One Martini backbone bead per residue (centre of mass of N, CA, C, O) as a GRO file, in nm:
protein
   58
    1UNK     BB    1   1.730  -8.152  -6.839
    2UNK     BB    2   2.001  -8.023  -6.906
    3UNK     BB    3   2.095  -8.000  -6.612
    4UNK     BB    4   2.096  -8.304  -6.549
    5UNK     BB    5   2.308  -8.383  -6.758
    6UNK     BB    6   2.536  -8.205  -6.652
    7UNK     BB    7   2.543  -8.326  -6.368
    8UNK     BB    8   2.596  -8.620  -6.449
    9UNK     BB    9   2.862  -8.563  -6.599
   10UNK     BB   10   3.015  -8.444  -6.350
   11UNK     BB   11   2.988  -8.702  -6.167
   12UNK     BB   12   3.149  -8.894  -6.375
   13UNK     BB   13   3.385  -8.722  -6.354
   14UNK     BB   14   3.754  -8.808  -6.289
   15UNK     BB   15   3.894  -8.564  -6.273
   16UNK     BB   16   4.163  -8.557  -6.025
   17UNK     BB   17   4.236  -8.839  -5.930
   18UNK     BB   18   4.533  -8.833  -6.004
   19UNK     BB   19   4.617  -8.617  -5.805
   20UNK     BB   20   4.540  -8.773  -5.550
   21UNK     BB   21   4.721  -9.016  -5.603
   22UNK     BB   22   4.987  -8.861  -5.609
   23UNK     BB   23   4.967  -8.747  -5.322
   24UNK     BB   24   4.962  -9.017  -5.173
   25UNK     BB   25   5.226  -9.128  -5.293
   26UNK     BB   26   5.408  -8.900  -5.191
   27UNK     BB   27   5.351  -8.933  -4.890
   28UNK     BB   28   5.448  -9.227  -4.872
   29UNK     BB   29   5.740  -9.174  -4.969
   30UNK     BB   30   5.816  -8.973  -4.745
   31UNK     BB   31   5.762  -9.158  -4.508
   32UNK     BB   32   5.960  -9.381  -4.591
   33UNK     BB   33   6.212  -9.199  -4.597
   34UNK     BB   34   6.201  -9.118  -4.299
   35UNK     BB   35   6.226  -9.401  -4.181
   36UNK     BB   36   6.488  -9.479  -4.324
   37UNK     BB   37   6.660  -9.253  -4.205
   38UNK     BB   38   6.621  -9.329  -3.908
   39UNK     BB   39   6.743  -9.613  -3.932
   40UNK     BB   40   7.025  -9.538  -4.071
   41UNK     BB   41   7.099  -9.330  -3.816
   42UNK     BB   42   7.135  -9.543  -3.630
   43UNK     BB   43   7.368  -9.693  -3.438
   44UNK     BB   44   7.329  -9.994  -3.512
   45UNK     BB   45   7.330  -9.966  -3.822
   46UNK     BB   46   7.601  -9.825  -3.850
   47UNK     BB   47   7.767 -10.055  -3.723
   48UNK     BB   48   7.684 -10.272  -3.927
   49UNK     BB   49   7.785 -10.126  -4.182
   50UNK     BB   50   8.079 -10.098  -4.090
   51UNK     BB   51   8.132 -10.401  -4.065
   52UNK     BB   52   8.077 -10.474  -4.360
   53UNK     BB   53   8.293 -10.288  -4.480
   54UNK     BB   54   8.536 -10.400  -4.332
   55UNK     BB   55   8.504 -10.691  -4.440
   56UNK     BB   56   8.528 -10.608  -4.747
   57UNK     BB   57   8.827 -10.470  -4.716
   58UNK     BB   58   8.998 -10.741  -4.628
   0.00000   0.00000   0.00000
């Protein structure tokens, strides 16, 4: 009986879920940063940003 209670308590325990959630969130943020970096370093986007800056400085 005591063993069953301990097992049930361990199955209900959700410690560690936060760590998994942080890991998934970190991976998503890194993936988003990688995509953003790839987009911002493309030739078309750099040309568009340069044009906006040039227009702002006139």
